[in-house]
C-alpha positions as CSV (number, residue, x, y, z in Angstrom):
1,M,-37.3,-34.6,30.2
2,L,-39.9,-37.3,29.4
3,L,-40.8,-37.5,33.1
4,S,-41.4,-33.7,33.1
5,I,-43.5,-33.8,30.0
6,A,-45.7,-36.6,31.4
7,P,-48.0,-34.5,33.6
8,I,-48.4,-31.9,30.9
9,A,-49.2,-34.5,28.3
10,L,-51.7,-36.1,30.7
11,L,-53.4,-32.7,31.2
12,V,-53.7,-32.1,27.5
13,L,-55.2,-35.5,27.0
14,L,-57.7,-35.0,29.9
15,L,-58.7,-31.5,28.7
16,S,-59.3,-32.8,25.2
17,A,-61.4,-35.6,26.5
18,S,-63.3,-33.1,28.7
19,V,-64.2,-31.0,25.8
20,A,-65.1,-34.0,23.6
21,L,-67.4,-35.5,26.3
22,F,-68.9,-32.3,27.8
23,G,-68.6,-29.7,25.1
24,S,-69.3,-26.1,26.3
25,D,-70.0,-27.4,29.8
26,A,-66.4,-28.6,30.2
27,S,-65.4,-25.6,32.3
28,Y,-68.2,-26.3,34.8
29,G,-66.4,-29.1,36.6
30,P,-64.8,-31.5,34.1
31,N,-61.8,-29.3,33.4
32,Q,-61.3,-28.9,37.1
33,V,-61.2,-32.6,37.5
34,A,-58.6,-32.8,34.7
35,L,-56.4,-30.3,36.6
36,I,-56.7,-32.1,39.9
37,I,-55.7,-35.4,38.3
38,A,-52.8,-33.7,36.5
39,S,-51.7,-32.2,39.8
40,A,-51.6,-35.7,41.3
41,A,-49.4,-36.9,38.5
42,T,-47.1,-33.8,39.1
43,M,-46.9,-34.8,42.7
44,L,-45.7,-38.3,41.8
45,V,-43.0,-36.8,39.5
46,G,-41.9,-34.7,42.5
47,W,-41.7,-37.8,44.7
48,R,-39.8,-39.6,42.0
49,R,-37.2,-36.8,42.2
50,R,-37.0,-37.4,45.9
51,M,-38.8,-34.2,46.8
52,S,-40.7,-34.0,50.1
53,W,-44.5,-33.5,50.2
54,Q,-43.8,-30.4,52.3
55,A,-41.7,-28.8,49.5
56,I,-44.4,-29.6,46.9
57,Q,-47.1,-28.3,49.1
58,E,-45.4,-25.0,49.7
59,G,-45.2,-24.4,46.0
60,M,-48.9,-25.2,45.6
61,I,-49.9,-23.0,48.6
62,G,-47.7,-20.2,47.3
63,A,-49.4,-20.2,43.9
64,I,-52.9,-20.2,45.5
65,T,-51.8,-17.4,47.8
66,V,-50.9,-15.3,44.8
67,S,-54.4,-15.8,43.4
68,I,-56.3,-14.9,46.5
69,M,-56.6,-11.2,45.6
70,P,-57.8,-11.9,42.1
71,M,-60.4,-14.3,43.5
72,M,-61.6,-11.6,46.0
73,I,-61.9,-9.1,43.1
74,L,-63.8,-11.7,41.1
75,L,-66.3,-12.2,44.0
76,S,-66.7,-8.5,44.4
77,V,-67.3,-8.0,40.7
78,G,-70.1,-10.6,40.9
79,A,-71.7,-8.6,43.7
80,L,-71.1,-5.4,41.7
81,I,-72.9,-6.7,38.6
82,G,-75.9,-7.8,40.6
83,S,-76.1,-4.4,42.4
84,W,-75.7,-2.4,39.2
85,I,-78.4,-4.3,37.5
86,I,-81.0,-4.0,40.2
87,S,-80.2,-0.4,40.8
88,G,-80.9,0.3,37.1
89,T,-77.3,1.4,36.4
90,V,-76.6,-1.4,33.8
91,P,-80.1,-1.0,32.3
92,G,-79.5,2.8,32.2
93,M,-76.2,2.3,30.5
94,I,-78.0,0.2,27.8
95,Y,-80.9,2.6,27.6
96,Y,-78.8,5.7,27.0
97,G,-75.9,3.9,25.3
98,V,-78.0,2.7,22.3
99,Q,-78.7,6.4,21.6
100,L,-75.1,7.5,21.7
101,L,-73.2,4.5,20.2
102,D,-73.9,3.9,16.5
103,P,-73.7,0.2,15.4
104,G,-71.5,1.4,12.5
105,F,-68.5,2.1,14.8
106,F,-69.6,0.2,17.9
107,Y,-66.7,-2.3,18.2
108,A,-64.0,0.3,17.7
109,A,-65.7,2.7,20.0
110,S,-65.9,0.0,22.7
111,A,-62.2,-0.6,22.5
112,I,-61.4,3.1,22.7
113,I,-63.7,3.7,25.7
114,C,-62.2,0.8,27.6
115,A,-58.6,1.8,26.7
116,L,-59.1,5.3,28.1
117,A,-60.7,4.0,31.3
118,S,-58.0,1.3,31.8
119,L,-55.2,3.8,31.1
120,S,-56.6,6.0,33.9
121,L,-57.3,3.1,36.4
122,G,-54.6,0.6,35.5
123,S,-56.9,-2.3,35.9
124,S,-58.3,-4.3,33.0
125,W,-60.4,-6.3,35.3
126,T,-62.2,-3.3,36.8
127,V,-62.9,-1.9,33.4
128,A,-64.3,-5.2,32.1
129,G,-66.4,-5.6,35.2
130,T,-68.0,-2.2,34.9
131,L,-68.0,-0.6,31.4
132,G,-67.5,-4.0,29.8
133,I,-70.8,-5.5,31.0
134,G,-72.6,-2.4,29.9
135,L,-71.1,-2.5,26.4
136,V,-71.9,-6.2,26.0
137,G,-75.4,-5.4,27.1
138,I,-75.7,-2.6,24.5
139,A,-74.3,-5.0,21.8
140,T,-76.9,-7.6,22.7
141,T,-79.6,-4.9,22.4
142,Y,-78.2,-3.9,19.0
143,S,-78.2,-7.7,18.0
144,L,-74.4,-7.3,17.5
145,S,-72.0,-10.1,18.4
146,P,-71.3,-10.4,22.2
147,A,-68.1,-12.3,21.3
148,I,-66.7,-9.5,19.1
149,T,-67.7,-6.9,21.7
150,A,-66.0,-8.8,24.4
151,G,-62.9,-9.0,22.2
152,A,-63.0,-5.2,21.7
153,V,-63.5,-4.6,25.4
154,I,-60.6,-6.8,26.3
155,S,-58.4,-5.3,23.6
156,G,-59.0,-1.8,24.9
157,A,-58.8,-2.8,28.6
158,Y,-55.4,-4.5,28.1
159,F,-54.0,-1.7,26.0
160,G,-54.7,0.8,28.8
161,D,-53.6,-1.6,31.5
162,K,-50.3,-2.2,29.7
163,L,-49.4,1.5,29.4
164,S,-50.7,2.6,32.8
165,P,-48.1,3.3,35.6
166,L,-50.8,2.2,38.0
167,S,-51.0,-1.3,36.6
168,D,-49.7,-4.1,38.8
169,T,-48.4,-6.1,35.8
170,T,-46.6,-3.1,34.3
171,N,-44.9,-2.4,37.6
172,L,-44.1,-6.1,38.0
173,A,-42.5,-6.5,34.6
174,A,-40.3,-3.5,35.2
175,A,-39.3,-4.7,38.6
176,A,-38.7,-8.3,37.6
177,V,-35.9,-7.4,35.2
178,G,-34.7,-4.2,37.0
179,V,-35.6,-1.4,34.6
180,D,-37.1,2.0,35.2
181,L,-40.9,2.0,35.1
182,F,-41.4,5.0,32.8
183,E,-38.6,3.9,30.5
184,H,-40.4,0.5,30.3
185,I,-43.7,2.2,29.5
186,K,-42.1,4.4,26.8
187,N,-40.4,1.4,25.2
188,M,-43.6,-0.6,25.1
189,L,-45.1,2.0,22.7
190,W,-43.0,0.4,19.9
191,T,-45.2,-2.7,19.8
192,T,-48.3,-1.6,21.8
193,L,-49.4,1.4,19.7
194,P,-49.1,-0.3,16.2
195,A,-50.9,-3.4,17.5
196,F,-53.8,-1.4,19.0
197,L,-54.2,0.9,15.9
198,T,-54.3,-2.3,13.7
199,A,-56.9,-3.8,16.0
200,L,-59.0,-0.6,15.8
201,L,-58.7,-0.6,12.0
202,I,-60.0,-4.2,11.9
203,F,-62.8,-3.5,14.3
204,S,-63.9,-0.6,12.2
205,F,-64.3,-2.9,9.2
206,I,-66.1,-5.8,10.9
207,G,-69.6,-6.1,9.4
208,N,-72.7,-5.3,11.4
209,E,-75.4,-6.0,8.7
210,D,-77.5,-7.9,11.2
211,A,-77.8,-5.0,13.6
212,A,-81.2,-4.4,15.1
213,T,-83.6,-1.9,13.5
214,P,-84.7,1.3,15.2
215,A,-88.0,-0.4,15.9
216,N,-86.3,-3.2,17.8
217,I,-84.2,-0.7,19.7
218,A,-87.3,1.3,20.7
219,E,-89.0,-1.9,21.9
220,I,-86.1,-2.9,24.1
221,R,-85.8,0.6,25.5
222,S,-89.5,0.6,26.3
223,A,-89.2,-2.8,28.1
224,L,-86.3,-1.5,30.2
225,A,-88.2,1.7,31.1
226,S,-91.2,-0.5,32.1
227,Q,-89.1,-2.6,34.4
228,F,-86.8,0.0,36.0
229,A,-87.1,3.7,37.0
230,I,-84.8,4.9,34.3
231,S,-83.3,8.5,34.6
232,P,-79.9,10.0,34.3
233,W,-79.6,9.5,38.1
234,V,-79.3,5.7,37.6
235,L,-75.8,6.4,36.3
236,S,-74.6,7.7,39.6
237,P,-72.7,4.6,40.6
238,L,-70.9,4.8,37.2
239,V,-70.0,8.4,37.9
240,L,-68.7,7.3,41.3
241,M,-66.5,4.7,39.6
242,L,-65.1,7.3,37.2
243,G,-64.4,9.6,40.2
244,L,-62.5,6.8,42.0
245,I,-60.5,6.2,38.8
246,Y,-59.6,9.9,38.7
247,F,-58.4,9.8,42.4
248,R,-56.5,6.6,41.7
249,V,-58.3,4.5,44.4
250,P,-57.2,0.8,44.1
251,A,-59.4,-1.6,42.2
252,Y,-60.7,-3.7,45.1
253,P,-61.9,-0.9,47.4
254,S,-63.3,0.9,44.3
255,I,-65.4,-2.1,43.4
256,L,-66.7,-2.5,47.0
257,M,-67.7,1.2,47.2
258,C,-69.4,1.0,43.8
259,T,-71.3,-2.1,44.9
260,L,-72.4,-0.4,48.1
261,S,-73.5,2.6,46.0
262,G,-75.5,0.4,43.6
263,T,-77.2,-1.4,46.6
264,L,-78.2,1.8,48.3
265,Y,-79.5,3.3,45.1
266,A,-81.6,0.2,44.5
267,A,-83.0,0.5,48.0
268,A,-83.9,4.1,47.5
269,F,-85.1,4.3,43.9
270,Q,-85.9,0.8,42.7
271,T,-87.9,-0.3,45.7
272,D,-90.6,-2.0,43.7
273,V,-88.1,-4.0,41.6
274,V,-86.2,-5.2,44.7
275,R,-89.5,-6.2,46.6
276,A,-90.8,-8.0,43.5
277,L,-87.6,-10.0,43.3
278,A,-87.8,-11.2,46.9
279,L,-91.6,-11.9,46.8
280,A,-91.3,-13.9,43.7
281,A,-89.0,-16.4,45.5
282,H,-90.4,-15.9,49.0
283,P,-94.0,-14.8,49.0
284,N,-94.2,-14.5,52.8
285,S,-91.0,-12.6,53.2
286,P,-91.2,-10.4,56.3
287,A,-88.6,-7.9,54.9
288,P,-88.7,-8.1,51.1
289,L,-86.6,-5.0,50.5
290,I,-83.7,-6.4,52.6
291,Q,-84.1,-9.9,51.3
292,G,-84.2,-8.7,47.7
293,L,-81.0,-6.8,48.0
294,W,-79.4,-9.7,49.8
295,M,-80.5,-12.2,47.0
296,T,-79.1,-9.9,44.3
297,L,-75.7,-9.6,45.9
298,F,-75.5,-13.4,46.4
299,S,-77.3,-15.0,43.4
300,G,-77.7,-12.1,41.0
301,Y,-80.7,-10.4,39.4
302,Q,-83.7,-12.5,38.1
303,S,-86.2,-10.9,35.7
304,P,-89.9,-11.5,36.3
305,E,-91.6,-13.9,33.9
306,G,-92.6,-12.7,30.5
307,M,-89.6,-10.4,29.9
308,G,-88.4,-12.6,26.9
309,E,-85.0,-11.7,25.4
310,L,-84.5,-9.0,28.1
311,S,-84.1,-11.8,30.7
312,K,-81.0,-13.1,28.8
313,L,-79.6,-9.5,29.0
314,L,-80.1,-8.9,32.7
315,D,-80.2,-12.2,34.5
316,K,-76.7,-12.3,35.8
317,G,-74.4,-11.3,38.6
318,G,-74.0,-12.3,42.2
319,L,-71.3,-13.9,44.3
320,A,-72.6,-17.4,43.4
321,S,-72.0,-16.7,39.7
322,M,-68.3,-16.5,40.3
323,L,-67.9,-19.7,42.5
324,N,-67.2,-22.0,39.6
325,T,-64.6,-19.7,38.2
326,I,-62.9,-19.6,41.5
327,F,-63.0,-23.4,41.5
328,L,-61.3,-23.4,38.2
329,I,-58.6,-20.8,39.3
330,M,-57.8,-22.8,42.5
331,T,-57.3,-26.1,40.6
332,A,-55.3,-24.4,37.9
333,M,-53.1,-22.7,40.4
334,T,-52.6,-25.9,42.3
335,F,-51.3,-27.5,39.1
336,G,-49.1,-24.5,38.2
337,G,-47.7,-24.3,41.7
338,M,-46.7,-27.9,41.6
339,L,-45.1,-27.5,38.2
340,D,-43.0,-24.7,39.6
341,S,-42.0,-26.3,42.9
342,T,-41.0,-29.6,41.2
343,G,-38.8,-27.8,38.7
344,I,-40.7,-29.0,35.7
345,L,-41.6,-25.5,34.5
346,R,-38.0,-24.3,34.8
347,Q,-36.8,-27.3,32.9
348,L,-39.1,-26.6,30.0
349,L,-38.1,-22.9,29.8
350,D,-34.4,-24.0,29.9
351,Q,-35.1,-26.2,26.9
352,V,-36.6,-23.2,25.1
353,L,-33.5,-21.1,25.8
354,R,-31.1,-23.7,24.5
355,R,-32.4,-23.3,21.0
356,V,-31.7,-19.5,20.9
357,K,-29.1,-18.5,18.2
358,R,-30.2,-15.0,17.1
359,T,-31.9,-11.9,18.7
360,G,-35.2,-12.9,16.9
361,D,-34.9,-16.4,18.5
362,L,-34.5,-14.9,21.9
363,I,-37.6,-12.7,21.5
364,L,-39.5,-15.7,20.2
365,A,-38.3,-17.8,23.2
366,T,-39.5,-15.0,25.5
367,V,-42.9,-14.9,23.9
368,G,-43.1,-18.7,23.9
369,G,-42.0,-18.8,27.6
370,G,-44.6,-16.3,28.7
371,L,-47.3,-18.3,26.8
372,I,-46.2,-21.7,28.1
373,T,-46.1,-20.4,31.6
374,N,-49.6,-18.9,31.2
375,V,-50.9,-22.2,29.9
376,L,-49.3,-24.4,32.6
377,A,-49.1,-22.1,35.6
378,A,-52.4,-20.3,34.9
379,D,-51.2,-17.0,36.3
380,Q,-49.9,-13.9,34.5
381,F,-47.8,-12.8,37.5
382,L,-45.8,-16.1,37.5
383,S,-45.6,-15.9,33.7
384,I,-43.9,-12.5,34.1
385,T,-41.5,-13.2,37.0
386,L,-40.3,-16.8,36.1
387,P,-39.3,-16.1,32.5
388,G,-38.1,-12.7,33.6
389,R,-35.6,-14.3,36.0
390,L,-34.6,-17.1,33.6
391,F,-34.1,-15.0,30.5
392,T,-32.3,-12.0,32.0
393,R,-28.8,-13.5,31.7
394,A,-29.5,-14.4,28.0
395,Y,-30.3,-10.7,27.2
396,D,-27.3,-9.5,29.2
397,D,-25.0,-12.0,27.4
398,R,-26.2,-10.7,24.0
399,G,-25.7,-7.0,25.0
400,L,-29.5,-6.4,24.7
401,N,-31.0,-3.7,26.9
402,R,-33.3,-5.3,29.5
403,L,-36.0,-3.0,28.3
404,S,-36.5,-5.4,25.4
405,L,-37.1,-8.2,27.9
406,S,-39.5,-6.3,30.0
407,R,-41.5,-5.2,26.9
408,T,-41.6,-8.7,25.5
409,L,-42.7,-10.1,28.8
410,E,-45.7,-7.8,28.7
411,D,-46.3,-8.5,25.0
412,S,-46.5,-12.2,25.8
413,A,-47.3,-13.0,29.5
414,T,-49.6,-10.1,30.2
415,L,-51.6,-10.2,26.9
416,T,-51.9,-14.0,26.3
417,S,-53.2,-14.7,29.8
418,V,-56.7,-13.7,28.9
419,L,-56.7,-16.1,25.9
420,I,-56.5,-19.2,28.1
421,P,-59.7,-20.5,29.7
422,W,-58.2,-21.8,32.9
423,N,-55.9,-18.9,33.5
424,T,-57.0,-16.4,36.1
425,C,-57.5,-13.7,33.5
426,G,-59.4,-15.9,31.0
427,A,-61.6,-17.3,33.7
428,F,-62.4,-13.8,35.0
429,M,-63.3,-12.4,31.6
430,T,-65.6,-15.3,30.8
431,A,-67.4,-15.1,34.1
432,T,-67.7,-11.3,34.0
433,L,-68.6,-10.7,30.3
434,G,-70.6,-13.9,29.9
435,V,-68.7,-15.0,26.8
436,A,-66.6,-18.2,26.6
437,T,-62.9,-17.7,26.3
438,F,-62.6,-19.6,23.0
439,E,-65.5,-17.5,21.6
440,Y,-64.0,-14.0,22.3
441,A,-60.3,-15.0,21.8
442,P,-60.3,-14.7,18.0
443,Y,-61.6,-11.1,18.5
444,A,-59.2,-10.1,21.2
445,L,-57.2,-8.6,18.3
446,F,-54.8,-6.5,20.3
447,N,-53.8,-9.4,22.6
448,M,-53.0,-11.6,19.5
449,I,-51.3,-9.0,17.3
450,C,-48.9,-7.6,19.9
451,P,-47.0,-10.9,20.6
452,V,-46.7,-11.5,16.8
453,L,-45.4,-8.0,16.3
454,A,-42.9,-8.5,19.1
455,V,-41.5,-11.5,17.3
456,V,-41.4,-9.7,13.9
457,F,-39.6,-6.8,15.4
458,G,-37.1,-9.2,17.0
459,Y,-36.1,-10.8,13.7
460,L,-36.0,-7.5,11.9
461,L,-34.0,-6.0,14.8
462,I,-36.5,-3.1,15.2
463,A,-36.6,-1.4,18.6
464,Q,-34.0,-3.8,20.1
465,P,-31.8,-1.3,22.0
466,R,-28.3,-2.4,22.9
467,V,-26.7,-1.8,26.3
468,E,-24.1,0.4,24.7
469,A,-26.7,2.6,23.1
470,A,-28.7,2.9,26.4
471,S,-25.6,3.9,28.3
472,A,-24.6,6.5,25.7
């Protein structure tokens, strides 16, 4: 057991040193170094257990393979953000949004908007990468907290994702323990709905005394209108996204089509903006329109000089903005894959199960297992499937319906993934919303309340169906 804990203890030590030495810049390289060193230590543990390098490598490659699609989505979202900014879509969302969304209920409204969109689409990532960036931009315009807004966006996006039959994690949790998908969704309402309503209540009471004055709002709207050709037509890519949601088009092709839509709209209606971007960097460009669009998709939008605070609002996006996050995901998945292939992760979860004596203990162990796997393996899919396999027998032995297991896996593995900086979900949200994980985590209220509620329900024996009751 001590040998299994050694790589984990080393990682904790290195990550602590990384934060102490580099502060907020730790995620831009130092944390990745810590994960690589910890992976090397895990490899040595595997060799000590007489495992071949081939077996360890297969675990590492398997984990990275699982993360390829999330990384592709991450890259496409980077391009989407750039195209939606230069097309005027994001500026238009901010321009019109400050007229419709009152600061008095902004955080709660943001959570509700994202919950409805995610429930329809089944993808928290797509919602955060489209509506989320617009809402964070509106919050910045209002002088409201981007961290609280990000927390509200994530709370709503994960609520809808969790209850959507189109969600990959929802389908995976049901399949991992062998329960009906719609029975699984119905059973999740016990913890999901109270947790979300509690989060909305808290968001509605969070103060906004420092919100911008009408004069400040008018000034920012004027600056946006002077930079972009703002009209209701700039929201066309957003309307396209909503249409794709309605027709249940998968997330990745939806993002690609909306990126193309934003790019074409920019070429047609924001020609001066695109040309100015290219000529600012390359004064002798032979094709500034093409070059400007190309630059935006790769490196994001850059405001002209003299735009002041508006630059902080709009200067983002592009494929390049996501490369460091992909670096973090790959190193984290390398470490997580090695932990899985060497048996370290399974051994830790077995230790958790050995301390189970009551139903509440089992629910707590499931929540802890999902969280531990999210921290160590850095992937919510592995955090659902591995504890799901290991804990199934424990639920069967106690006569508990597996619906309790599938629900608790979602309450823990799905929801806590976004609270961990090096997890694929935490890294994605930080890169997309522009807010550090540790900054938005305290405000991702739904994601924190739901696991706690699951444990409370376990000890109080609330909504813990027995196999006999299910069969009756």
